[in-house]
C-alpha positions in Angstrom: -62.2 -46.1 -10.2 -58.7 -44.5 -10.4 -55.8 -46.5 -11.7 -52.1 -46.2 -10.9 -49.1 -48.3 -11.7 -48.2 -48.4 -8.0 -49.6 -47.5 -4.6 -47.1 -46.7 -1.8 -48.5 -46.7 1.7 -46.8 -44.6 4.3 -44.7 -41.4 3.6 -41.8 -41.8 6.0 -38.3 -42.0 4.4 -39.0 -45.4 3.0 -42.3 -44.4 1.3 -40.8 -41.2 0.0 -37.8 -43.0 -1.4 -39.9 -45.7 -3.1 -42.4 -43.3 -4.6 -39.6 -41.2 -6.1 -37.7 -44.2 -7.4 -40.8 -45.6 -9.1 -41.8 -42.2 -10.4 -38.3 -41.6 -11.9 -38.7 -45.0 -13.7 -41.9 -43.7 -15.5 -44.5 -45.2 -13.1 -47.6 -43.5 -12.0 -47.7 -43.5 -8.2 -50.2 -42.8 -5.5 -48.6 -42.1 -2.1 -50.9 -42.5 0.8 -50.3 -41.0 4.3 -52.5 -41.4 7.3 -51.3 -38.2 8.9 -52.2 -34.7 7.7 -48.8 -34.2 6.2 -46.1 -36.4 4.7 -42.8 -37.3 6.3 -43.6 -39.5 9.3 -40.9 -39.2 11.9 -38.8 -37.1 9.5 -41.2 -34.2 9.9 -40.2 -31.6 12.5 -42.6 -29.8 14.8 -42.5 -26.2 16.1 -42.9 -24.8 19.6 -42.6 -21.1 20.2 -41.4 -20.8 16.6 -38.5 -23.2 17.3 -38.0 -26.4 15.2 -37.5 -29.7 17.0 -36.7 -33.1 15.6 -39.4 -35.8 15.9 -37.4 -39.0 15.1 -34.5 -38.1 12.8 -31.6 -36.7 14.7 -28.3 -37.7 13.0 -27.0 -40.3 10.6 -23.8 -41.6 9.0 -23.1 -42.4 5.4 -22.5 -39.0 3.7 -19.0 -39.8 2.6 -18.4 -40.3 -1.1 -19.5 -43.8 -2.4 -21.2 -44.5 0.9 -24.6 -46.1 0.7 -26.5 -43.0 1.8 -24.4 -40.8 -0.6 -25.2 -43.1 -3.5 -28.9 -43.3 -2.7 -29.3 -39.6 -2.5 -27.3 -39.2 -5.7 -29.4 -41.6 -7.7 -32.6 -40.0 -6.4 -31.3 -36.6 -7.5 -31.6 -35.0 -4.1 -28.0 -35.2 -2.8 -27.4 -31.5 -3.4 -30.6 -30.6 -1.4 -29.2 -32.2 1.8 -26.5 -30.4 3.7 -24.8 -32.5 6.4 -23.5 -30.7 9.5 -20.7 -33.0 10.7 -20.2 -33.7 14.4 -16.5 -33.1 13.9 -14.6 -33.0 17.1 -14.2 -35.9 19.4 -15.6 -34.1 22.4 -18.8 -33.6 20.5 -19.4 -37.4 20.2 -19.0 -38.4 23.9 -19.8 -41.6 25.7 -20.1 -41.4 29.5 -20.3 -44.5 31.8 -21.5 -43.2 35.1 -20.9 -46.2 37.4 -17.4 -46.7 36.0 -16.7 -43.0 36.0 -15.3 -43.2 32.5 -15.6 -40.7 29.6 -14.7 -41.5 26.0 -14.6 -39.1 23.1 -14.8 -40.7 19.6 -13.3 -38.8 16.6 -14.3 -38.8 13.0 -13.0 -41.5 10.6 -12.8 -45.3 10.9 -9.0 -45.5 11.4 -9.1 -42.5 13.8 -11.8 -44.3 15.9 -9.7 -47.5 16.0 -6.6 -45.5 17.1 -8.6 -43.7 19.8 -10.0 -47.1 21.2 -6.4 -48.3 21.4 -5.4 -45.2 23.3 -8.2 -45.8 25.8 -7.6 -49.6 26.0 -3.8 -50.1 25.3 -3.9 -53.7 26.5 -6.8 -54.6 24.2 -5.3 -53.8 20.8 -5.8 -57.3 19.4 -9.5 -57.4 20.4 -10.0 -53.9 19.0 -8.4 -54.7 15.7 -10.4 -57.9 15.4 -13.7 -56.2 16.2 -13.3 -53.4 13.6 -11.9 -55.9 11.0 -15.1 -58.0 11.5 -17.4 -55.0 11.2 -15.8 -53.9 8.0 -15.8 -57.4 6.6 -19.5 -57.9 7.4 -20.4 -54.7 5.5 -18.2 -55.6 2.5 -20.0 -58.9 2.2 -23.5 -57.4 2.5 -24.7 -57.0 -1.0 -27.6 -54.7 0.0 -25.1 -52.0 0.8 -24.2 -51.8 -2.9 -27.0 -50.4 -5.0 -25.8 -52.3 -8.1 -26.1 -55.7 -6.4 -29.1 -55.5 -4.1 -31.7 -58.2 -4.5 -34.9 -59.5 -2.7 -33.1 -62.8 -2.1 -31.7 -62.6 1.5 -27.9 -62.1 1.7 -27.3 -64.1 4.8 -23.8 -64.6 6.2 -22.6 -66.5 9.3 -22.5 -63.3 11.4 -26.3 -63.0 11.0 -26.6 -66.0 13.3 -24.2 -64.8 16.0 -25.1 -62.2 18.6 -23.1 -59.1 19.2 -22.7 -60.3 22.8 -21.2 -63.6 21.8 -18.6 -61.9 19.5 -17.6 -59.4 22.2 -17.3 -62.1 24.8 -15.1 -64.0 22.5 -12.8 -61.0 22.0 -12.4 -59.6 25.5 -13.3 -59.8 29.2 -13.1 -56.0 29.5 -16.5 -54.9 30.6 -16.0 -51.3 29.8 -14.7 -52.0 26.3 -17.6 -54.2 25.6 -20.0 -51.5 26.8 -18.4 -48.9 24.5 -18.4 -51.2 21.5 -22.1 -51.9 22.2 -22.9 -48.1 22.5 -24.6 -47.9 19.1 -27.2 -50.4 20.2 -29.0 -47.1 21.0 -29.3 -46.7 17.3 -31.3 -49.9 16.7 -32.9 -50.4 20.1 -32.0 -54.1 20.6 -29.9 -55.8 23.3 -26.4 -57.0 22.4 -27.6 -60.5 23.4 -30.5 -60.3 20.8 -29.1 -58.4 17.9 -26.9 -60.2 15.4 -23.3 -59.1 15.1 -24.0 -58.6 11.4 -26.9 -56.1 11.8 -25.1 -54.2 14.6 -22.1 -53.9 12.2 -24.3 -52.7 9.4 -25.9 -50.0 11.6 -22.6 -48.9 13.2 -20.2 -48.9 10.3 -21.2 -45.6 8.8 -21.4 -44.0 12.3 -17.8 -44.9 13.0 -16.8 -43.3 9.7 -18.7 -40.1 10.3 -21.7 -38.7 12.2 -23.7 -35.7 11.1 -26.9 -33.8 11.6 -28.7 -32.3 8.6 -29.4 -28.6 8.1 -33.2 -28.2 8.7 -33.3 -31.8 9.9 -35.8 -34.2 8.4 -37.7 -31.3 6.8 -34.8 -30.9 4.3 -35.5 -34.4 3.0 -39.2 -33.8 2.8 -38.7 -30.6 0.9 -36.3 -32.3 -1.5 -38.7 -35.1 -2.2 -41.6 -32.7 -2.7 -39.7 -30.8 -5.3 -38.8 -34.0 -7.2 -42.4 -35.3 -7.0 -43.7 -32.2 -8.6 -42.0 -33.1 -11.9 -43.2 -36.7 -11.9 -46.5 -38.6 -12.1 -46.8 -38.9 -8.3 -50.0 -38.0 -6.4 -50.1 -37.6 -2.7 -53.2 -38.2 -0.5 -52.8 -37.2 3.2 -55.4 -38.3 5.8 -55.8 -41.4 3.7 -55.2 -45.1 4.1 -56.3 -48.5 2.7 -59.3 -49.8 4.5 -59.9 -53.0 2.6 -58.5 -55.2 -0.2 -61.2 -56.5 -2.5 -61.7 -58.3 -5.8 -59.0 -60.8 -5.0 -58.5 -63.4 -7.7 -55.6 -65.9 -7.7 -54.1 -64.1 -4.8 -54.0 -60.8 -6.7 -55.8 -57.8 -5.3 -58.0 -56.1 -7.9 -59.0 -53.1 -5.9 -58.0 -51.2 -2.8 -60.7 -49.4 -0.9 -59.6 -46.2 0.9 -61.0 -44.7 4.1 -63.0 -42.1 2.0 -64.6 -44.9 0.0 -62.5 -44.4 -3.2 -61.4 -47.5 -5.0 -58.0 -47.7 -6.5 -56.5 -50.3 -8.8 -52.8 -50.8 -9.3 -50.2 -53.2 -10.5 -48.3 -53.2 -7.2 -49.0 -52.0 -3.7 -46.1 -51.5 -1.3 -46.7 -51.0 2.4 -43.9 -49.2 4.2 -45.7 -49.1 7.5 -45.4 -51.2 10.7 -45.9 -55.0 10.0 -48.7 -55.2 12.6 -50.5 -52.4 10.8 -50.1 -54.2 7.5 -51.6 -57.3 9.1 -54.8 -55.3 10.0 -55.3 -54.5 6.4 -54.7 -57.8 4.6 -57.7 -60.1 4.4 -57.0 -62.9 7.0 -58.6 -65.6 4.8 -55.8 -65.2 2.3 -53.1 -65.6 4.9 -51.7 -68.7 6.6 -51.8 -69.1 10.3 -48.0 -69.3 10.3 -47.8 -66.0 8.5 -50.1 -64.3 11.0 -48.4 -65.8 14.0 -45.0 -64.7 12.7 -46.2 -61.0 12.4 -47.8 -61.1 15.8 -44.6 -62.5 17.4 -42.6 -59.4 16.4 -41.5 -57.4 19.5 -41.2 -53.7 19.7 -37.7 -52.2 19.7 -36.8 -49.7 22.4 -38.3 -46.2 22.2 -37.5 -42.9 23.9 -39.1 -40.5 26.3 -38.1 -37.2 24.7 -37.6 -33.8 26.4 -37.3 -30.8 24.0 -35.6 -27.8 25.4 -33.7 -24.6 24.7 -30.8 -22.9 26.5 -31.6 -19.3 27.1 -28.2 -17.6 27.5 -26.4 -14.8 25.8 -23.4 -17.0 25.0 -25.3 -20.2 24.4 -25.3 -19.9 20.6 -21.5 -19.9 20.6 -21.3 -23.1 22.6 -24.2 -25.2 21.3 -22.4 -26.7 18.2 -23.7 -30.1 17.0 -23.1 -32.5 19.9 -24.2 -36.0 20.8 -23.6 -37.3 24.3 -24.5 -40.8 25.3 -25.0 -41.3 29.0 -24.9 -44.8 30.3 -25.5 -45.5 34.0 -23.6 -48.8 33.6 -21.5 -50.5 31.0 -24.1 -53.4 30.9 -26.0 -52.4 27.7 -28.2 -55.5 28.0 -29.5 -54.2 31.2 -30.0 -50.7 29.8 -32.2 -52.0 26.9 -34.3 -54.1 29.2 -37.8 -52.8 30.1 -37.4 -54.1 33.6 -34.1 -52.4 34.3 -34.4 -51.3 38.0 -31.9 -48.5 37.6 -31.8 -45.2 35.7 -32.2 -45.5 31.9 -29.6 -44.7 29.2 -30.0 -41.3 27.7 -28.8 -39.4 24.7 -28.4 -35.6 24.8 -28.2 -33.7 21.6 -27.3 -30.0 21.2 -27.4 -27.8 18.2 -28.3 -24.3 17.0 -31.3 -23.6 14.9 -31.8 -20.4 12.9 -35.3 -19.3 11.9 -35.9 -15.9 10.2 -32.4 -14.8 11.1 -32.9 -15.6 14.8 -30.8 -18.3 16.4 -32.0 -20.7 19.1 -29.8 -23.0 21.2 -31.6 -26.3 21.2 -31.0 -29.2 23.6 -33.0 -32.4 23.2 -32.7 -35.3 25.7 -33.9 -38.8 24.8 -34.2 -41.4 27.6 -34.7 -45.0 26.8 -38.3 -46.1 27.2 -40.5 -49.2 26.6 -44.2 -50.0 26.1 -44.1 -51.7 29.5 -43.5 -48.3 31.1 -46.9 -47.0 29.9 -48.9 -50.2 30.0 -51.5 -48.7 32.3 -52.4 -46.0 29.8 -51.8 -47.8 26.5 -55.4 -47.3 25.4 -55.6 -43.6 26.2 -55.3 -40.9 23.5 -53.3 -37.7 23.2 -55.2 -34.9 24.9 -57.2 -37.3 26.9 -54.6 -39.0 29.2 -55.6 -39.8 32.8 -54.0 -38.1 35.8 -51.7 -41.1 36.5 -50.1 -40.7 33.1 -49.7 -37.0 33.5 -47.9 -37.6 36.8 -45.6 -40.2 35.2 -44.8 -37.8 32.4 -44.0 -34.9 34.7 -41.8 -37.1 36.9 -39.8 -38.2 33.9 -39.5 -34.6 32.7 -38.1 -33.6 36.1 -35.7 -36.5 36.3 -34.4 -35.9 32.8 -34.0 -32.2 33.5 -31.9 -33.0 36.6 -29.7 -35.3 34.6 -29.1 -32.7 32.0 -28.1 -30.1 34.5 -25.9 -32.6 36.3 -24.0 -33.2 33.0 -24.1 -29.5 32.0 -24.2 -27.5 35.3 -23.5 -24.3 33.3 -27.1 -24.5 32.1 -28.6 -24.7 35.5 -30.2 -21.2 35.1 -30.8 -21.3 31.4 -32.1 -24.7 30.4 -35.9 -24.5 29.7 -38.2 -27.4 28.8 -40.4 -26.5 25.9 -42.2 -29.8 25.3 -41.9 -33.5 26.0 -43.2 -36.8 24.4 -43.6 -40.3 25.7 -43.7 -43.3 23.5 -47.5 -43.0 23.7 -47.1 -39.6 22.0 -45.1 -41.2 19.2 -47.6 -44.1 19.0 -50.5 -41.6 18.3 -48.5 -39.2 16.1 -46.9 -41.9 13.9 -49.8 -44.4 14.0 -47.6 -47.2 15.1 -48.6 -50.0 17.5 -46.1 -49.2 20.2 -44.4 -45.9 19.6 -41.0 -47.6 19.4 -38.1 -45.8 17.8 -37.0 -48.4 15.3 -40.1 -50.4 14.5 -39.8 -54.1 15.4 -37.0 -55.6 17.4 -34.8 -57.3 14.8 -33.5 -60.4 16.6 -31.2 -63.1 15.5 -32.8 -65.6 13.1 -36.0 -63.6 12.7 -37.7 -63.6 9.3 -38.8 -60.0 8.9 -41.8 -58.9 6.9 -40.1 -57.8 3.6 -40.6 -58.1 -0.1 -43.5 -59.9 -1.7 -46.4 -60.9 0.6 -48.9 -63.7 0.2 -51.0 -61.5 -2.0 -48.9 -61.5 -5.2 -49.1 -57.8 -6.1 -48.5 -56.6 -2.5 -45.1 -55.9 -1.0 -43.6 -54.7 2.3 -40.7 -52.4 2.9 -39.6 -50.0 5.7 -37.3 -49.8 8.6 -38.7 -53.0 10.1 -37.7 -54.9 6.9 -33.9 -54.8 6.4 -32.3 -52.4 8.9 -33.6 -49.8 11.3 -33.1 -46.1 10.8 -32.9 -43.8 7.8 -30.3 -45.7 5.8 -31.9 -49.1 6.4 -35.4 -47.9 5.5 -34.1 -46.3 2.3 -32.2 -49.5 1.4 -35.4 -51.6 1.7 -37.1 -49.3 -0.8 -34.3 -49.7 -3.3 -34.5 -53.5 -3.0 -38.3 -53.6 -3.4 -38.0 -50.9 -6.1 -35.7 -53.2 -8.1 -38.3 -56.0 -7.9 -41.2 -53.7 -9.0 -39.4 -51.9 -11.9 -37.5 -55.0 -13.1 -33.9 -55.9 -12.9 -32.8 -54.5 -16.3 -34.6 -51.1 -15.9 -33.3 -50.9 -12.3 -29.7 -51.5 -13.4 -30.0 -48.9 -16.1 -31.5 -46.4 -13.6 -28.7 -47.0 -11.0 -26.0 -46.8 -13.7 -27.3 -43.5 -15.0 -27.7 -42.1 -11.5 -24.2 -43.0 -10.3 -22.5 -41.9 -13.5 -24.2 -38.5 -13.7 
């Protein structure tokens, strides 16, 4: 039987972060990944030799002393990651079709505030109040400071107030409320369901700056691999925990893998979807309340993704990093509703990728989608989908392509669809229950699966734990990492990392 200090289950950004953090603190780590390669939704895929992003497209937080900057610095991979800033206002555009309104957001918190006031001169008081509240929430969130994070929940009043309620208290301007809710697409939850605090925590860094990363999520994976090679970290792909055995006093003695291997460890941390964790933990050691809570978690919104290129002699010069959010209406609650009768919200991202000295103009379009959209085929598998699904998929590809050309008519003869993925594709590829983009829907008052579980040496982390997205998933790993390595060792580790 093999022994490790820690097992980390799942090699998305949360699992990679935790494995490295533990390894850097002298722990032996086994990193398990169900897929054939590590990275989860970070990992890019290639079609016709062209790289496309699976789930990581852009982020905020690269500014000095920002939470992402600090996490990358402490892990020793900051210099591996090269942000490509979405710098000009026109490259971060929000379009509201019904209202025939277009808004370009610049870089920088104060610049964004000023631009909002230019667009809505009669709403300056509401705008100031909103952005003051966002900043105040983040300043009072201890998990956004690596020195002060703790497993104890840092709950503030704004965790119990919806984004909708705050916006309705500030203004009656429907378009302004829609624009202020725009980053709901980055957590996949309705303004009426997400807390103002969590929306603020997701949005704050995006207001300060937005950037893609050179080589996308693969840059992170490469950086982690290089750091792992110098530490006592083993990686097993195509592997997962099948059973927890030898349980005494709520402590798991051995973990049985799918290949029959038995592993013992001091701590096991799951960074996978909560419902997948529930399948592994022995039910007789769990309370009915615990089981019901996990089963009650709802899926966040997902995306139907179309991956394309622009074949044009001049396209490389024009496809600088761009994010365009297309909203058929300013009612964001409706757009993040699976039963929305109208067209879905869509995000279009453009950029240039260079492979072996050859440049490609890449255009990806992500249209909001839900498990309800594919309910009839939820039990089918990739490569074995029925005709009804294939018809649905082709119709969505055609509709998305038309919307792209409507926005960018100059690409009418040059835009070419290379591939497409429904949320069922993401479900199979990422081994998630629903294929949602952000794990569970993080609703007001919900007690997420996070930290120590009913079995005393088993923990949960990941983007369904604290906040969705890259930054939130990494934050969860630092918090759990602190509990595993101990407060004093963690504080010394953070101090050394930030002072170096």
